[in-house]
C-alpha positions in Angstrom: 7.6 -33.6 33.2 4.6 -34.9 35.3 3.1 -38.3 35.0 -0.2 -37.9 32.7 -1.9 -40.3 35.3 -0.9 -38.4 38.3 -3.4 -36.2 40.1 -3.6 -32.5 39.4 -0.8 -30.7 41.0 -1.5 -27.6 43.3 -2.4 -24.7 41.2 -4.3 -26.7 38.6 -7.6 -25.4 37.4 -10.4 -26.5 39.8 -12.3 -28.0 36.8 -9.4 -30.1 35.6 -10.6 -33.7 35.1 -7.3 -35.3 34.2 -5.8 -36.2 30.8 -7.9 -35.8 27.8 -9.0 -39.1 26.0 -7.0 -38.9 22.7 -7.3 -41.2 19.7 -3.4 -40.9 19.4 -0.5 -41.1 21.8 0.0 -38.0 24.1 3.3 -37.1 22.4 1.7 -37.1 18.9 -1.2 -35.1 20.3 1.1 -32.5 21.8 2.8 -32.4 18.3 -0.6 -31.8 16.6 -1.5 -28.9 18.9 1.7 -27.3 18.3 1.3 -27.7 14.5 -2.2 -26.0 15.0 -0.4 -23.0 16.8 1.9 -22.7 13.9 -0.9 -22.6 11.4 -2.9 -20.2 13.5 -0.1 -17.8 13.9 0.7 -17.7 10.2 -3.0 -17.0 9.4 -3.2 -14.3 12.0 -0.1 -12.4 10.6 -1.5 -12.9 7.2 -4.8 -11.1 8.2 -2.8 -8.3 9.8 -0.6 -7.8 6.6 -3.7 -7.9 4.4 -5.5 -5.2 6.3 -2.3 -3.0 6.3 -1.8 -3.7 2.7 -5.5 -3.1 1.7 -5.7 0.2 3.8 -2.5 1.5 2.3 -3.8 0.8 -1.1 -7.3 2.2 -0.6 -6.8 4.9 1.9 -3.0 5.8 1.3 -0.3 6.9 3.8 1.0 3.3 4.6 2.8 4.4 7.9 -0.5 5.7 9.6 -2.4 2.7 8.3 0.2 0.2 9.6 0.3 2.1 13.0 -3.4 2.1 13.3 -3.7 -1.7 12.4 -0.8 -2.7 14.7 -1.7 -0.8 17.7 -5.4 -1.5 17.7 -4.7 -5.2 16.9 -2.0 -5.5 19.7 -4.3 -3.9 22.2 -7.3 -6.1 21.2 -5.0 -9.3 21.6 -4.5 -8.2 25.2 -8.3 -7.9 25.8 -8.9 -11.1 24.0 -6.5 -13.1 26.3 -8.1 -11.7 29.3 -11.6 -12.7 27.9 -10.3 -16.2 27.1 -10.0 -17.0 30.8 -13.8 -17.5 31.0 -13.5 -20.2 28.4 -10.8 -22.4 30.0 -13.2 -24.9 31.4 -14.4 -25.4 27.7 -11.3 -25.0 26.1 -12.0 -27.3 23.1 -15.4 -25.8 22.2 -14.2 -22.3 22.8 -11.1 -22.7 20.6 -13.4 -24.2 17.8 -15.8 -21.4 17.9 -13.1 -18.8 17.9 -11.3 -20.3 14.9 -14.5 -20.5 13.0 -15.3 -16.8 13.7 -11.8 -15.9 13.0 -11.6 -17.5 9.5 -15.0 -15.8 8.6 -13.9 -12.3 9.8 -10.3 -12.5 8.5 -11.1 -14.1 5.3 -13.8 -11.7 4.3 -12.1 -8.6 5.7 -10.4 -7.5 2.3 -13.5 -8.0 0.3 -15.6 -6.1 2.8 -13.2 -3.2 2.9 -13.0 -3.0 -0.9 -16.8 -3.0 -1.1 -17.1 -0.2 1.3 -14.5 1.8 -0.4 -15.9 1.2 -3.9 -19.6 1.8 -3.3 -19.8 4.2 -0.4 -16.5 6.0 -0.5 -17.9 8.6 -2.9 -21.1 9.3 -1.0 -19.5 12.0 1.3 -20.5 13.2 4.6 -20.1 10.5 7.5 -19.6 7.9 4.7 -16.2 9.3 3.7 -14.8 7.8 6.7 -16.4 4.5 6.3 -13.4 2.6 5.1 -11.2 3.9 8.0 -14.0 2.9 10.6 -14.2 -0.3 9.1 -10.6 -0.9 9.1 -10.4 -0.3 12.8 -13.4 -2.5 13.5 -11.8 -5.4 11.6 -8.4 -4.8 13.5 -10.3 -4.8 16.7 -12.2 -8.0 16.0 -9.3 -10.0 14.4 -7.1 -8.9 17.4 -9.7 -10.2 20.0 -10.0 -13.5 18.3 -6.3 -13.9 17.8 -5.7 -13.0 21.4 -8.0 -15.6 22.7 -6.1 -18.5 20.8 -3.0 -18.9 22.9 -4.5 -19.1 26.4 -6.9 -21.9 25.1 -4.2 -23.7 23.2 -2.2 -23.6 26.5 -5.1 -25.2 28.3 -5.7 -27.7 25.5 -2.0 -28.8 25.5 -2.0 -29.2 29.3 -5.0 -31.4 28.9 -2.8 -33.7 26.9 0.0 -33.8 29.5 0.5 -31.4 32.3 3.9 -29.8 32.5 5.4 -26.7 34.1 4.0 -23.5 32.8 7.4 -22.2 31.7 7.8 -25.2 29.3 4.4 -24.7 27.8 4.9 -21.1 27.3 8.2 -21.8 25.5 6.9 -24.5 23.2 3.8 -22.5 22.3 5.6 -19.3 21.6 8.3 -21.0 19.6 5.6 -22.6 17.3 3.7 -19.1 17.3 6.9 -17.2 16.3 7.9 -19.6 13.5 4.4 -19.7 12.1 4.5 -15.8 12.1 7.7 -16.0 10.2 6.1 -18.3 7.5 2.9 -16.2 7.5 4.8 -13.0 7.0 7.0 -14.4 4.1 4.1 -16.2 2.4 2.0 -13.0 2.2 4.3 -10.9 -0.2 6.0 -13.8 -2.0 3.2 -16.5 -2.5 -0.4 -15.1 -1.7 0.0 -11.7 -3.2 1.7 -12.7 -6.6 -0.3 -16.0 -7.2 -3.7 -15.4 -5.6 -4.0 -11.5 -5.1 -5.3 -9.8 -2.1 -9.0 -10.9 -2.1 -8.5 -14.5 -3.0 -5.4 -14.8 -0.7 -7.4 -13.6 2.3 -10.1 -16.2 1.5 -7.7 -19.0 1.2 -6.0 -18.0 4.4 -9.4 -18.0 6.1 -10.1 -21.6 4.7 -6.7 -22.9 6.0 -7.6 -21.3 9.5 -10.9 -23.0 9.8 -9.9 -26.5 8.6 -6.9 -26.4 11.1 -9.0 -25.4 13.9 -11.9 -27.8 13.2 -9.5 -30.6 12.6 -7.8 -30.2 16.0 -11.0 -29.8 18.1 -13.2 -32.4 16.1 -10.4 -34.8 15.6 -8.2 -34.8 18.6 -10.4 -33.4 21.3 -13.7 -34.7 20.2 -14.3 -36.4 23.5 -14.2 -33.1 25.3 -17.1 -32.0 23.4 -20.9 -32.9 23.8 -22.7 -34.3 20.9 -24.6 -31.1 20.4 -21.3 -29.0 20.6 -19.7 -31.4 17.8 -22.5 -31.0 15.3 -22.8 -27.3 16.0 -19.0 -26.7 15.4 -19.2 -29.0 12.3 -22.3 -27.2 10.8 -20.8 -23.7 11.6 -17.2 -24.8 10.0 -19.1 -26.2 6.8 -21.1 -23.0 6.6 -17.9 -20.8 6.8 -16.1 -23.1 4.3 -19.1 -22.6 1.8 -19.2 -18.9 2.3 -15.4 -18.5 1.7 -15.5 -20.8 -1.3 -18.4 -18.8 -2.9 -16.6 -15.7 -2.3 -13.5 -17.1 -3.8 -15.5 -18.2 -7.0 -17.0 -14.7 -7.3 -13.9 -12.8 -6.6 -13.2 -11.8 -10.1 -16.6 -10.7 -10.8 -16.7 -8.8 -7.7 -13.4 -7.2 -8.4 -14.4 -6.1 -11.9 -17.7 -4.7 -10.3 -15.8 -2.7 -7.6 -13.2 -1.3 -10.2 -16.1 -0.1 -12.3 -17.6 1.5 -9.1 -14.4 3.3 -8.4 -13.1 4.1 -11.9 -16.3 4.3 -14.0 -17.6 2.0 -16.6 -14.7 2.8 -19.1 -12.1 0.5 -17.5 -10.2 -0.8 -20.4 -7.0 -2.4 -18.8 -6.6 -3.7 -15.2 -3.4 -5.5 -14.5 -1.0 -6.1 -11.6 2.6 -5.8 -12.5 5.5 -6.9 -10.3 5.4 -3.4 -8.8 1.9 -2.1 -8.5 -1.6 -2.2 -10.1 -2.1 -0.5 -13.2 -5.6 0.7 -14.5 -6.3 2.5 -17.7 -9.7 4.1 -18.3 -11.0 5.7 -21.5 -8.5 6.3 -24.5 -11.0 5.2 -27.3 -13.9 6.6 -29.0 -12.8 10.1 -28.2 -12.8 9.6 -24.3 -9.8 11.0 -22.4 -7.4 8.4 -21.1 -6.8 8.2 -17.4 -3.9 6.3 -15.8 -4.2 5.0 -12.3 -1.3 3.3 -10.4 -2.3 1.6 -7.2 -5.7 3.3 -7.2 -4.2 6.9 -7.5 -4.8 9.1 -10.6 -1.2 9.5 -12.1 -2.1 11.0 -15.5 -5.6 12.5 -16.3 -6.5 12.9 -20.0 -8.0 16.4 -19.4 -5.0 17.8 -17.5 -2.3 15.5 -18.5 -0.6 17.8 -21.2 -0.6 20.9 -19.0 1.1 18.8 -16.1 3.9 17.5 -18.4 4.4 20.7 -20.2 4.9 22.5 -16.9 7.1 19.8 -15.6 9.4 19.4 -18.6 9.8 22.7 -20.7 11.0 25.1 -18.0 14.0 22.7 -17.3 14.8 22.5 -21.0 15.2 26.2 -21.5 18.7 25.9 -21.1 21.2 23.3 -22.6 19.4 20.0 -22.9 21.3 17.6 -25.2 21.3 14.8 -22.5 18.3 14.4 -20.4 17.7 11.8 -17.6 13.9 11.2 -16.9 13.5 9.4 -13.4 10.2 7.5 -13.3 8.0 8.5 -16.2 7.4 4.9 -17.4 4.3 6.0 -19.1 6.5 8.0 -21.7 4.4 11.2 -21.3 7.4 13.3 -19.9 9.6 11.7 -22.7 7.2 13.0 -25.2 7.6 16.6 -24.1 11.5 16.3 -24.0 11.4 14.9 -27.5 9.7 18.0 -28.9 12.9 19.7 -28.8 14.8 18.6 -31.8 18.2 19.3 -30.4 17.9 16.6 -27.6 20.4 13.9 -28.6 19.6 11.2 -25.8 17.0 10.6 -23.4 17.5 8.0 -20.6 14.4 6.8 -18.7 14.9 5.0 -15.6 11.6 3.3 -14.5 11.2 0.6 -11.8 8.2 -0.9 -13.3 8.9 -2.8 -16.6 5.2 -3.7 -16.9 4.2 -0.2 -17.2 6.9 0.4 -19.9 5.6 -2.5 -21.7 2.0 -1.1 -21.6 3.1 2.3 -22.6 4.8 0.8 -25.7 1.9 -1.7 -26.6 -1.4 -0.2 -25.5 -3.0 1.9 -28.4 -4.4 4.6 -26.2 -1.4 5.2 -24.0 1.0 4.9 -26.9 -0.8 7.5 -28.8 -1.0 9.7 -25.9 2.8 9.6 -25.6 3.2 10.0 -29.2 5.1 6.6 -29.5 7.8 8.1 -27.5 9.6 4.7 -27.1 9.9 4.3 -30.8 12.3 7.1 -31.0 15.9 6.0 -31.2 17.1 8.7 -28.9 15.0 7.0 -26.0 16.9 4.5 -23.8 15.1 2.7 -21.0 16.6 1.0 -17.9 14.5 -1.0 -15.5 15.9 -0.1 -12.2 15.4 1.8 -8.9 16.0 5.6 -9.5 18.2 5.9 -6.5 20.4 3.0 -7.3 20.7 4.2 -11.0 21.9 7.6 -9.8 24.6 6.0 -7.7 26.1 4.3 -10.8 25.8 7.3 -13.3 28.9 9.1 -14.4 29.5 12.4 -12.9 28.1 15.4 -15.0 26.5 13.0 -17.5 23.3 15.0 -17.9 22.3 18.5 -18.8 18.8 18.0 -17.5 17.2 15.5 -14.9 13.4 15.3 -14.8 12.0 13.7 -11.6 8.7 12.4 -12.7 8.3 10.3 -9.6 5.5 9.5 -7.2 3.8 12.1 -5.0 6.0 13.0 -2.1 3.0 12.3 0.2 3.3 8.7 -0.5 5.6 7.1 2.1 6.9 4.6 -0.1 8.6 7.3 -2.2 10.2 9.1 0.6 13.6 8.1 -0.3 13.2 9.7 -3.8 12.8 13.2 -2.1 15.7 12.8 0.5 18.7 14.9 0.7 20.8 11.8 -0.4 18.9 11.4 -3.5 19.3 15.1 -4.6 22.8 14.9 -3.8 23.4 12.1 -6.2 21.2 14.0 -8.7 23.5 17.0 -8.4 26.5 14.9 -8.9 25.1 13.6 -12.3 24.3 17.0 -13.5 26.6 19.1 -15.6 27.6 22.5 -14.0 25.1 24.4 -16.2 22.5 21.5 -15.6 19.0 21.8 -14.2 16.9 19.6 -12.0 12.9 19.7 -12.0 10.9 18.0 -9.4 7.1 18.0 -8.9 6.4 18.3 -5.2 2.6 18.5 -4.8 0.4 21.5 -4.1 2.2 24.5 -3.0 -0.3 24.9 -0.1 1.1 21.8 1.7 4.0 21.6 3.9 5.4 18.5 1.8 6.1 21.1 -1.0 8.1 23.4 1.1 9.9 20.3 2.8 11.1 19.3 -0.6 12.2 22.8 -1.3 14.4 22.9 1.8 15.8 19.6 1.1 16.9 20.6 -2.4 18.7 23.6 -1.0 20.2 21.5 1.7 21.7 19.3 -1.1 23.3 22.3 -2.6 20.7 23.5 -5.1 19.2 26.8 -5.8 15.4 26.6 -6.4 12.6 28.4 -8.0 9.2 27.2 -7.2 6.2 27.6 -9.6 2.9 26.0 -10.0 0.1 25.1 -12.5 -3.7 25.8 -11.4 -7.0 24.3 -12.5 -6.3 20.5 -12.2 -9.5 18.4 -11.6 -9.7 16.3 -8.5 -9.2 12.7 -9.6 -11.2 9.8 -8.3 -8.8 9.2 -5.5 -11.2 8.7 -2.7 -8.4 8.6 0.0 -8.7 12.6 -0.2 -12.1 14.3 0.3 -13.1 16.0 -2.9 -14.1 19.2 -1.1 -10.4 19.3 0.3 -8.5 18.2 -2.8 -6.2 21.0 -3.9 -6.6 22.1 -7.5 -3.1 23.1 -8.3 0.4 21.3 -8.6 3.5 22.6 -7.6 7.1 22.3 -9.3 10.7 23.1 -8.2 13.3 24.1 -10.8 16.7 23.6 -9.4 20.2 24.3 -10.4 23.6 23.3 -8.8 24.6 27.2 -8.7 24.5 29.8 -6.2 21.8 31.8 -7.9 18.2 30.3 -8.5 17.6 29.4 -12.1 15.4 31.9 -14.1 12.1 30.6 -15.2 12.3 31.2 -19.1 9.2 31.3 -21.3 9.2 28.8 -24.0 6.7 29.0 -26.9 6.4 25.2 -26.9 5.6 25.1 -23.2 3.1 26.5 -20.9 2.6 30.3 -20.5 3.9 31.3 -17.1 3.9 34.5 -15.0 4.9 35.7 -11.7 2.3 35.8 -9.0 1.6 39.1 -7.5 1.0 40.0 -3.9 -2.7 40.3 -4.6 -2.6 36.6 -5.8 -0.9 35.5 -2.8 -3.4 37.5 -0.4 -6.1 35.4 -2.1 -4.4 32.2 -0.7 -3.2 33.0 2.7 -2.1 29.4 3.2 0.2 29.5 0.2 1.7 32.7 1.5 2.4 31.3 5.0 3.9 28.2 3.5 6.0 30.4 1.4 7.3 32.3 4.4 7.9 28.9 6.2 10.0 28.0 3.2 12.1 31.1 3.4 11.3 32.2 -0.2 9.9 35.6 -1.3 6.5 35.3 -2.6 7.3 36.8 -5.9 9.1 33.6 -6.8 5.9 31.7 -7.2 4.6 31.5 -10.7 1.7 29.7 -12.4 0.5 29.2 -15.9 -2.4 31.0 -17.3 -4.4 29.3 -20.2 
């Protein structure tokens, strides 16, 4: 360690004027700088996670959004570190300005993304990519500001007491990494559950500007001119006022944004332990729409056609014991219960809040025909994969997989070979499994088909046409498929036949002419190794 009153050693910055004049002892001042490093690191990681979470919710495809945010932010941090070299001679003023700007940009990032998504996402044209462009812009800006923090903090800690560079870097990185750990844990376990995404980001910005302002204006105030002190103080107070005003209006803003996204008929909007659930319509003759994390899960105009096509083909054989994986809304169970010879229906749903809503909400319970009131229905709150591991071998005649779309990364394990292997184990020898796998014109559909066959199933693909595109603005309306594909599977060497059921949808085999009208579907069918004649779709 070097004596604080010694002259600058060789290699010190030319502008170094000796130790800073501090209101506390050098050891205490050094500790306070490391505390600020800790706080800034926590705030920076919260901003990063906030962008990833909001982009995944608004745009979809969490892996892509996380990759974009992380790569852009890390690149920008490197640029910010280089740019900070020009501020080393005014480290205190520069750090104060950076923390003020970072608190404003990071704190308001979630609200700005939501506003662009809600009010411009449906405009089409160049505006359809507005949320993505803004996501990259925020990642770039926050990365630049975060990257400039460490070089300036290193300069400030050296102003207190000069020491070897290796020791300074070790101390700063230790505080930085511990702060990142706390921020990473605070985001999912504290900020999201208790404050929500919008208010959580605003509170993080408030903590950021207070910590940075306190360090500069309290500990290093003698390094600032009178004008710089007042400028930083007024800028900090202004940012605090903006963040506080935004926090006070966050609930009204969120309601207005929901109405812009879902329409004026939003009746229920709640966040369960698993996801955000929104119900629109369902009263005064209006069709009910169910949205889970911003995606249309059940649409009133096409819901019955979807669930009839999902359930009834699978129940054309023995079906005394039925397992429904997912389907917490009770709509698949409603179709199962239309068969009077069903003795037991087990529903495995991860989200207990959705099940409570399906029981209690007048619109949703009417839509599912009060399925949860039937004594044959038994509900288990659990992960579908875990429930299959503990189920008895051959326990069910039918398994209905009413699970999230296979294109959603979080649901990938529910379309894996291991998952289907467990489903095959719980099926009776004559049993059937039905899976919805997205539009037949997508690669995901045929990937699911190949995965089922790798797990020992024989499959029969079919589809239902005519679904209207929902208000999921993560997909351009012009490109949104208007069909939904299903796979009927059996643990037998021959593919299950698709029997017509008078209670269910009317199905017929697609002709070669039908397939020629959709070259992409024919091409995907050949990729899947299936004859085109196995594709069927309902006619209404």
